[in-house]
N, CA, C and O atoms as CSV, one atom per row, in Angstrom:
chain,resi,resn,atom,element,x,y,z
A,1,MET,N,N,78.693,96.894,115.708
A,1,MET,CA,C,78.974,97.208,114.327
A,1,MET,C,C,80.266,96.505,113.929
A,1,MET,O,O,81.139,96.272,114.765
A,2,THR,N,N,80.378,96.177,112.666
A,2,THR,CA,C,81.563,95.535,112.124
A,2,THR,C,C,82.772,96.452,112.243
A,2,THR,O,O,82.655,97.670,112.112
A,3,LYS,N,N,83.928,95.858,112.492
A,3,LYS,CA,C,85.163,96.637,112.565
A,3,LYS,C,C,85.436,97.283,111.202
A,3,LYS,O,O,85.338,96.632,110.162
A,4,MET,N,N,85.774,98.556,111.227
A,4,MET,CA,C,86.074,99.290,109.992
A,4,MET,C,C,87.565,99.224,109.710
A,4,MET,O,O,88.384,99.187,110.629
A,5,ARG,N,N,87.907,99.209,108.426
A,5,ARG,CA,C,89.296,99.231,107.985
A,5,ARG,C,C,89.517,100.500,107.182
A,5,ARG,O,O,88.600,100.990,106.523
A,6,ILE,N,N,90.713,101.024,107.234
A,6,ILE,CA,C,91.061,102.212,106.453
A,6,ILE,C,C,91.579,101.765,105.094
A,6,ILE,O,O,92.455,100.906,104.998
A,7,VAL,N,N,91.016,102.366,104.042
A,7,VAL,CA,C,91.434,102.106,102.668
A,7,VAL,C,C,91.676,103.457,102.017
A,7,VAL,O,O,90.787,104.309,101.998
A,8,SER,N,N,92.862,103.655,101.490
A,8,SER,CA,C,93.183,104.933,100.848
A,8,SER,C,C,92.849,104.861,99.359
A,8,SER,O,O,93.156,103.881,98.682
A,9,VAL,N,N,92.216,105.918,98.873
A,9,VAL,CA,C,91.902,106.008,97.447
A,9,VAL,C,C,92.236,107.409,96.961
A,9,VAL,O,O,92.261,108.363,97.738
A,10,GLN,N,N,92.489,107.515,95.683
A,10,GLN,CA,C,92.687,108.826,95.064
A,10,GLN,C,C,91.452,109.136,94.236
A,10,GLN,O,O,90.995,108.313,93.443
A,11,LEU,N,N,90.917,110.335,94.432
A,11,LEU,CA,C,89.708,110.755,93.737
A,11,LEU,C,C,89.945,112.091,93.066
A,11,LEU,O,O,90.743,112.899,93.541
A,12,PRO,N,N,89.250,112.327,91.958
A,12,PRO,CA,C,89.335,113.653,91.339
A,12,PRO,C,C,88.795,114.715,92.292
A,12,PRO,O,O,87.899,114.436,93.089
A,13,GLN,N,N,89.322,115.902,92.217
A,13,GLN,CA,C,88.898,116.992,93.095
A,13,GLN,C,C,87.400,117.247,92.986
A,13,GLN,O,O,86.757,117.604,93.973
A,14,SER,N,N,86.841,117.065,91.795
A,14,SER,CA,C,85.404,117.299,91.619
A,14,SER,C,C,84.578,116.326,92.468
A,14,SER,O,O,83.517,116.701,92.966
A,15,PHE,N,N,85.044,115.091,92.640
A,15,PHE,CA,C,84.347,114.124,93.491
A,15,PHE,C,C,84.404,114.587,94.950
A,15,PHE,O,O,83.406,114.542,95.668
A,16,VAL,N,N,85.577,115.027,95.367
A,16,VAL,CA,C,85.755,115.487,96.748
A,16,VAL,C,C,84.861,116.701,97.002
A,16,VAL,O,O,84.209,116.788,98.042
A,17,ASN,N,N,84.833,117.629,96.060
A,17,ASN,CA,C,83.979,118.815,96.200
A,17,ASN,C,C,82.506,118.426,96.332
A,17,ASN,O,O,81.786,118.971,97.169
A,18,ALA,N,N,82.069,117.486,95.506
A,18,ALA,CA,C,80.673,117.046,95.542
A,18,ALA,C,C,80.357,116.359,96.870
A,18,ALA,O,O,79.290,116.583,97.442
A,19,MET,N,N,81.279,115.519,97.370
A,19,MET,CA,C,81.066,114.867,98.660
A,19,MET,C,C,80.980,115.896,99.774
A,19,MET,O,O,80.109,115.812,100.640
A,20,ASP,N,N,81.885,116.868,99.752
A,20,ASP,CA,C,81.875,117.913,100.775
A,20,ASP,C,C,80.565,118.697,100.761
A,20,ASP,O,O,80.065,119.099,101.812
A,21,GLN,N,N,80.021,118.907,99.587
A,21,GLN,CA,C,78.749,119.622,99.485
A,21,GLN,C,C,77.624,118.814,100.137
A,21,GLN,O,O,76.772,119.377,100.824
A,22,LEU,N,N,77.622,117.495,99.920
A,22,LEU,CA,C,76.619,116.638,100.550
A,22,LEU,C,C,76.748,116.658,102.072
A,22,LEU,O,O,75.746,116.651,102.788
A,23,VAL,N,N,77.984,116.681,102.556
A,23,VAL,CA,C,78.217,116.742,104.002
A,23,VAL,C,C,77.754,118.086,104.551
A,23,VAL,O,O,77.091,118.130,105.587
A,24,ARG,N,N,78.088,119.179,103.876
A,24,ARG,CA,C,77.664,120.512,104.337
A,24,ARG,C,C,76.145,120.631,104.384
A,24,ARG,O,O,75.599,121.276,105.279
A,25,ARG,N,N,75.463,120.013,103.426
A,25,ARG,CA,C,73.989,120.053,103.392
A,25,ARG,C,C,73.368,119.157,104.447
A,25,ARG,O,O,72.161,119.223,104.681
A,26,GLY,N,N,74.170,118.324,105.086
A,26,GLY,CA,C,73.662,117.433,106.114
A,26,GLY,C,C,73.073,116.138,105.587
A,26,GLY,O,O,72.411,115.408,106.325
A,27,VAL,N,N,73.312,115.847,104.302
A,27,VAL,CA,C,72.809,114.606,103.719
A,27,VAL,C,C,73.572,113.417,104.309
A,27,VAL,O,O,72.987,112.361,104.550
A,28,TYR,N,N,74.859,113.586,104.538
A,28,TYR,CA,C,75.717,112.568,105.140
A,28,TYR,C,C,76.521,113.224,106.259
A,28,TYR,O,O,76.796,114.422,106.207
A,29,PRO,N,N,76.894,112.446,107.262
A,29,PRO,CA,C,77.640,113.031,108.376
A,29,PRO,C,C,79.110,113.314,108.058
A,29,PRO,O,O,79.735,114.157,108.702
A,30,ASN,N,N,79.662,112.606,107.062
A,30,ASN,CA,C,81.077,112.772,106.724
A,30,ASN,C,C,81.375,112.125,105.372
A,30,ASN,O,O,80.532,111.428,104.807
A,31,ARG,N,N,82.569,112.362,104.866
A,31,ARG,CA,C,82.974,111.796,103.569
A,31,ARG,C,C,82.960,110.274,103.590
A,31,ARG,O,O,82.556,109.636,102.618
A,32,SER,N,N,83.402,109.701,104.695
A,32,SER,CA,C,83.463,108.238,104.774
A,32,SER,C,C,82.097,107.611,104.529
A,32,SER,O,O,81.989,106.594,103.845
A,33,GLU,N,N,81.059,108.219,105.088
A,33,GLU,CA,C,79.730,107.643,104.894
A,33,GLU,C,C,79.252,107.809,103.460
A,33,GLU,O,O,78.531,106.950,102.952
A,34,VAL,N,N,79.631,108.881,102.806
A,34,VAL,CA,C,79.303,109.048,101.383
A,34,VAL,C,C,79.916,107.889,100.592
A,34,VAL,O,O,79.244,107.255,99.778
A,35,ILE,N,N,81.187,107.626,100.841
A,35,ILE,CA,C,81.899,106.568,100.109
A,35,ILE,C,C,81.338,105.198,100.465
A,35,ILE,O,O,81.142,104.368,99.578
A,36,ARG,N,N,81.072,104.942,101.760
A,36,ARG,CA,C,80.505,103.647,102.149
A,36,ARG,C,C,79.173,103.405,101.467
A,36,ARG,O,O,78.906,102.304,100.986
A,37,THR,N,N,78.335,104.437,101.426
A,37,THR,CA,C,77.025,104.301,100.788
A,37,THR,C,C,77.173,103.996,99.304
A,37,THR,O,O,76.479,103.130,98.773
A,38,ALA,N,N,78.071,104.702,98.638
A,38,ALA,CA,C,78.284,104.480,97.208
A,38,ALA,C,C,78.775,103.055,96.938
A,38,ALA,O,O,78.303,102.395,96.013
A,39,ILE,N,N,79.717,102.593,97.745
A,39,ILE,CA,C,80.249,101.237,97.554
A,39,ILE,C,C,79.189,100.190,97.890
A,39,ILE,O,O,79.062,99.187,97.187
A,40,ARG,N,N,78.430,100.419,98.962
A,40,ARG,CA,C,77.361,99.493,99.337
A,40,ARG,C,C,76.365,99.328,98.188
A,40,ARG,O,O,75.981,98.208,97.849
A,41,GLU,N,N,75.945,100.457,97.585
A,41,GLU,CA,C,74.990,100.397,96.477
A,41,GLU,C,C,75.601,99.731,95.240
A,41,GLU,O,O,74.925,98.974,94.544
A,42,PHE,N,N,76.867,100.011,94.972
A,42,PHE,CA,C,77.563,99.384,93.849
A,42,PHE,C,C,77.619,97.867,94.027
A,42,PHE,O,O,77.326,97.120,93.094
A,43,LEU,N,N,77.993,97.413,95.218
A,43,LEU,CA,C,78.088,95.974,95.478
A,43,LEU,C,C,76.726,95.300,95.413
A,43,LEU,O,O,76.617,94.178,94.919
A,44,LYS,N,N,75.682,95.968,95.905
A,44,LYS,CA,C,74.342,95.404,95.804
A,44,LYS,C,C,73.949,95.222,94.340
A,44,LYS,O,O,73.362,94.204,93.973
A,45,LYS,N,N,74.270,96.200,93.516
A,45,LYS,CA,C,73.912,96.150,92.098
A,45,LYS,C,C,74.741,95.123,91.335
A,45,LYS,O,O,74.191,94.305,90.598
A,46,GLU,N,N,76.039,95.162,91.503
A,46,GLU,CA,C,76.945,94.334,90.706
A,46,GLU,C,C,77.067,92.894,91.194
A,46,GLU,O,O,77.289,91.982,90.397
A,47,MET,N,N,76.923,92.691,92.499
A,47,MET,CA,C,77.172,91.360,93.048
A,47,MET,C,C,75.998,90.816,93.851
A,47,MET,O,O,76.110,89.762,94.478
A,48,HIS,N,N,74.879,91.525,93.835
A,48,HIS,CA,C,73.726,91.131,94.649
A,48,HIS,C,C,74.162,90.940,96.099
A,48,HIS,O,O,73.720,90.023,96.790
A,49,PHE,N,N,75.036,91.828,96.529
A,49,PHE,CA,C,75.615,91.812,97.870
A,49,PHE,C,C,74.559,92.183,98.894
A,49,PHE,O,O,73.861,93.184,98.735
A,50,GLU,N,N,74.439,91.389,99.935
A,50,GLU,CA,C,73.496,91.674,101.002
A,50,GLU,C,C,74.230,92.286,102.184
A,50,GLU,O,O,75.225,91.732,102.652
A,51,VAL,N,N,73.755,93.407,102.664
A,51,VAL,CA,C,74.364,94.105,103.781
A,51,VAL,C,C,73.754,93.592,105.071
A,51,VAL,O,O,72.532,93.529,105.205
A,52,GLN,N,N,74.603,93.225,106.023
A,52,GLN,CA,C,74.143,92.787,107.337
A,52,GLN,C,C,73.782,94.023,108.162
A,52,GLN,O,O,74.398,95.076,108.003
A,53,ASP,N,N,72.807,93.900,109.025
A,53,ASP,CA,C,72.374,95.031,109.848
A,53,ASP,C,C,73.497,95.628,110.670
A,53,ASP,O,O,73.518,96.840,110.886
A,54,ASP,N,N,74.441,94.803,111.139
A,54,ASP,CA,C,75.523,95.332,111.977
A,54,ASP,C,C,76.613,96.020,111.163
A,54,ASP,O,O,77.562,96.557,111.734
A,55,GLU,N,N,76.486,96.010,109.816
A,55,GLU,CA,C,77.470,96.671,108.966
A,55,GLU,C,C,77.059,98.099,108.600
A,55,GLU,O,O,77.828,98.832,107.979
A,56,VAL,N,N,75.866,98.480,108.980
A,56,VAL,CA,C,75.343,99.806,108.655
A,56,VAL,C,C,75.231,100.610,109.946
A,56,VAL,O,O,74.542,100.195,110.877
A,57,PRO,N,N,75.902,101.754,110.006
A,57,PRO,CA,C,75.811,102.578,111.215
A,57,PRO,C,C,74.359,102.949,111.514
A,57,PRO,O,O,73.545,103.071,110.599
A,58,GLU,N,N,74.038,103.127,112.801
A,58,GLU,CA,C,72.662,103.381,113.211
A,58,GLU,C,C,72.102,104.689,112.671
A,58,GLU,O,O,70.884,104.839,112.585
A,59,TYR,N,N,72.968,105.652,112.302
A,59,TYR,CA,C,72.455,106.932,111.811
A,59,TYR,C,C,72.061,106.886,110.336
A,59,TYR,O,O,71.562,107.881,109.810
A,60,VAL,N,N,72.271,105.762,109.657
A,60,VAL,CA,C,71.903,105.626,108.250
A,60,VAL,C,C,70.463,105.149,108.183
A,60,VAL,O,O,70.107,104.138,108.787
A,61,ILE,N,N,69.639,105.879,107.450
A,61,ILE,CA,C,68.245,105.500,107.262
A,61,ILE,C,C,68.168,104.572,106.068
A,61,ILE,O,O,68.580,104.931,104.965
A,62,ARG,N,N,67.638,103.375,106.290
A,62,ARG,CA,C,67.549,102.394,105.207
A,62,ARG,C,C,66.186,102.382,104.595
A,62,ARG,O,O,65.932,101.615,103.666
């Protein structure tokens, strides 16, 4: 898998609450994966970004 980098962001509390709810429901394993998925989809839409297989953790269903 590609080396991960830490990027700090500030989010409204409502976003954090919603992410935590998705994690509690088991939709995502953690907040980081929620954010990675959102950014991946944004980049695919806005930039026709192609994700390499080694950039997606094995627990993500594509």
